[in-house]
N, C-alpha and C positions, 0 to 999 in steps of 0.2 A: 312631716318627715321629708328630708331632702329627696330621698329616692322616690317617694310618692309624687312629689312635685315634678321631678324629672320625667317620670312615667307619663304624667299628664301632658307634658310638653311633647314627648316622643309620639304619643298617640294622636293628639289633637292638631299639633302644628307640623311636626315632621312627617306625619302619616307613616308610621313605622312599617305596617304590613306591606303597603304599596312600595315603599323604598326598598324593603328586603326583596320583594319579588322583582323589582327593576334590577337590582344588583345581581341576583342569581341568573336571571335570563340574559342580561347584557354580557356578563363574563362567559357564560356557557356558549352563547352565540359566537363570540369571538374565538373561543376554542374550536368550535365546529368549522369555522372558515379559515383558521390559520394552521392549526396542527391536526385538524380532522379527528380528534379524539378527546376524551375527557381526562384531564390531568388534575388530580385532586390537590396536589401541592400548589401548582400555579393558580388553580381555581381559588384556593384559600387566600393566597397573597392578593390576587386581583380583586376578590370580593371585599376584603378588608379595606384596601386602599380606596376602592370606589365608594363603599358605604360610608366610611368615616370622612372622606372628602365631601360627600354630599351633606353630611351632618355639620361639618365645619362651616361650609358655605351657608347653610341655612341659619346657623346661629349668628354668624356675622351679619347676615341680612336682617336678622331680628334686631340687633343693636342699631343698625343703620336706619331702620324704619321705626325706631322706638317712639319718636315724637308724633309722627303721623298716625301710627297705630293707636295711640291714646285717644286720638280724635275720631278716626274713622272705624277702628276695629277694637273698641274698648273691652270686648268680651274675650279676646284672645288671652291665652295663659299669662304672657308676660305683662301686658298693660293692665290686666285685671288683678294682678298681684298673686295669682295662683301659682306662679313660678317666679323665683327671684333671679335677679341678674347674676348673683354669685353662683347659683345652680348652673346656669348656662355657661358661665366662665369656666367652671370646673369641668363641665361636659366638653367644652371646646378644647380645654387642655388635654383631656383624655384622648379626644379625636386626634389632636396634634401629635401625641405620643405614638399612636398607631401609624400615622402618616410618616413619621420620622423613622420608625423602626422596621416596619414590614417591607419596604422596598429593599432593605439590606439583605433580605432572605433570597433574593435573586440578583446577584451582582451584575450580570450582563446588562440588566435594564435599570439599574439603580439610579443612574443619572436622570433618566426620563421620569422615574418615580418622584424624584425631588423637584422636577418641574411642576408636578401636581401640587406639592407642598408649597412651593413658591407662589403659585397662582392662588392658593388658599390664603396665604399670608398677605398677598396684595389685596385680596378681598377684605381682610380684617382691617386694613388701613384705607379702605375705600379707594384704592389705587392712587392715594396721595392727593386726591382732588375732591374731598367730601362736599364742599360747597357747590362746586360745579355740577357734581353728579346729582345732588339733591334737586337742582333746578332743571335738569335735562334728562328725562328718562331714556332718550335715545343714546346719550353718552353712557349712561349706566348699562344699557343693553350691550353696547359695543365693548365694554370692559368685562362684563359678567359672562355673556353668552359663550365666548371661546373656551370657557372651562370644560364644556362637554367635549370639545375637540381634543383638548390637552389630556384629559383623563382617558379618553378612548384610544388616543395615540399611545399612551403609556401601556394600556392593556394589550394592544397589538404588539408593542415592543417586548412586553413581558413574556409573551408566548413565542415570538419569532426569534429573538436574539439567542436564547439558549439552544434553539433547534436549527440555527444557521439558515433561517428563512428570511429573505429580503423583506424589510419593513415597507418600503415604498413601492410595492407592486400595485398595479391598477386595482386589483381586487381589494387589497388592504385599505387603500385610500378610499375606495367606494364604500367599504364596510364602515370606516370611521364616519363618513358623511351620512350614511344611512342611519346610523345609530345616534348621531349628534344633532343633525339639523332639525328633525321633528320637534326637538325641545325649543328651538328658536321660534318655530311657528306657535307652539303652545304658550311661550312667554308673551308674545305679542297679543295673542287672541284672548288670553285670560285677563288682560288689562285694557280691553276695548269695550267702551260703554256707549250706548245711544243717549243715555241721560247721565251727564257728568256730575260728579260730586265737587262742589266748589272747594278749591284748595288742594284737591287730590289729583295729581297729574297722572294722566293715562296716555296711551298711545293715540287714542281717538281724540283727546284734547289737543294733541300736538299736530296730528295729521288729518283729523276728521274721521268720522266713522268708516266711510268707504275707503279712505286712504290707509287706515290701519288694517282693514281687512285685506286690501291689496298687498300691503307689505307682508302680511302673514302668509299669503298665498304664493308670493315670489319664492319662498323657500322650497316650494315643491319642485322647482326647476332642478336644483342640484340633487334633491332626493330622488327624483325620477331618473336622472342620468346615472346616479350611483346604483340604483336598483336594476337598471338595464344591464349594467356590467355584472352584477352579482346573480340575478335571478334567471331561471329558465323561463321561456316564453309562457309556459303553461301557468306560471304564477305571476309573471310580470304584467301580462295583458289585463287580467281581471283587476289587478291592483291599480293600474293606471285608470281604468274605467271608474273605479271607486273614487280615486282622487278627483276626477272630473266632476262626478256627481256631487261629491263633498264640497268642492270649490264653488260650484254653481249654487248649491244650497246655502252655504254661509254667506255668500256675496249678497243674496237677496233676502236673507232671513231678518225679519224684524225682531229686535231684542225686546225682552220683557222690560216694562217701564222701570221697575225698581232696580234690578241688577242683572241685566241680561247676560253678563259674562259667564254666569253659572252654566247656562245651557251651552254656550259656545265652548267653554272650557271642557265640559264633559265630552262634546263632540270631538275636540282636538285630542283628548286622551284616548278616545275610541280609535281614531285613525292611527295614532302612534302605536297603540296596542296591536292593531292589525298588522302593521309593518313588522313589528317584533315577532309576532306569531308566524307570519309567512316565512321570515328568515329562519326561525327556529324549525319549522316544518321541513323546509328544503334541506337545511343542514343535517337534520336527523335522518332524512331519507337518503342523503348522500353518504352516510357512514358505511 
C-alpha cells in the first residue's frame, strides 16, 4: 500500500517525531522572542511552512543522492525498494501545495513565505548545477545550508509584520542565527569520517579530518555572538563553557573505525538541543 510505504519513509528517513518536535519548538521560540506570547493562528501557519519545507528539502535530497545511496546505503527505504519514487513525488507535490497555500493566510509576510518556496524549488533542480554539486560537497553545502536562514527569516517576518515589529532588530537577527547556524555545524560533523569510504565524498575527504572538525567549530563564533545578544548572563555563561568543553572534546576525539560520524552526530544534536532548550526556558520565564 502506498500509505504504508510513505509511512516507512517518514519514520525511517525523515525522522517524523524529531522533525515535528523541531518544528513546534522552533516556531514557539520565535513567538516568545518576537511577539512575547502564543498566537495559535500564526503558530499553525509557521509550523506548516517549516514542516513541509523540511519535507520538501529531504525528498529532493533523496532524489539527488539516489545513485550513491544504492551503493553506500542500500538498506534505506528508497534504494531498497520499500518506497517507490512515485510515492515520494506525490508526497513532494503535497508538500508543495502547503508551501504555496499557507503563506497566503498571512498576507503581510506572504512575499517572504514564497522565498521559502523558491528555495525549495531551487533545491529540486539542484540549483541548476547538478554535475558540479555532485563533485563538490562544499558547493552543495553553500547552496543548501542557507535554507535554514531563509525559513527562520520568514518565521520572524510572519510574526513581526502583522504586529508592526521591526524585522531587522539586533535581537531578531541574533535569533535567526541562533536557530539556523547549529544546523551548519551538524551538517559538516555528520559527514566527517576518520576512515573514508572510497567514492563517497565527505567533508573530511576534502579538508582532512581535523580540517572538517575545525570548519564545524567555526560556526560557534556567530552562534556565541548571537546568544550573547539574546541571553541573560545566567544562561549565557554556562552555555559558553559547554561550547568550549564540547569543542575541545570533539577536536581530540578519535572516531570509531567503522563509522565514527554516528557518535559525533549524536553529540552535535545534543548541543543543538541544549541551545533550543535554553532559549525556550528563558523565553518562557520572560512571559
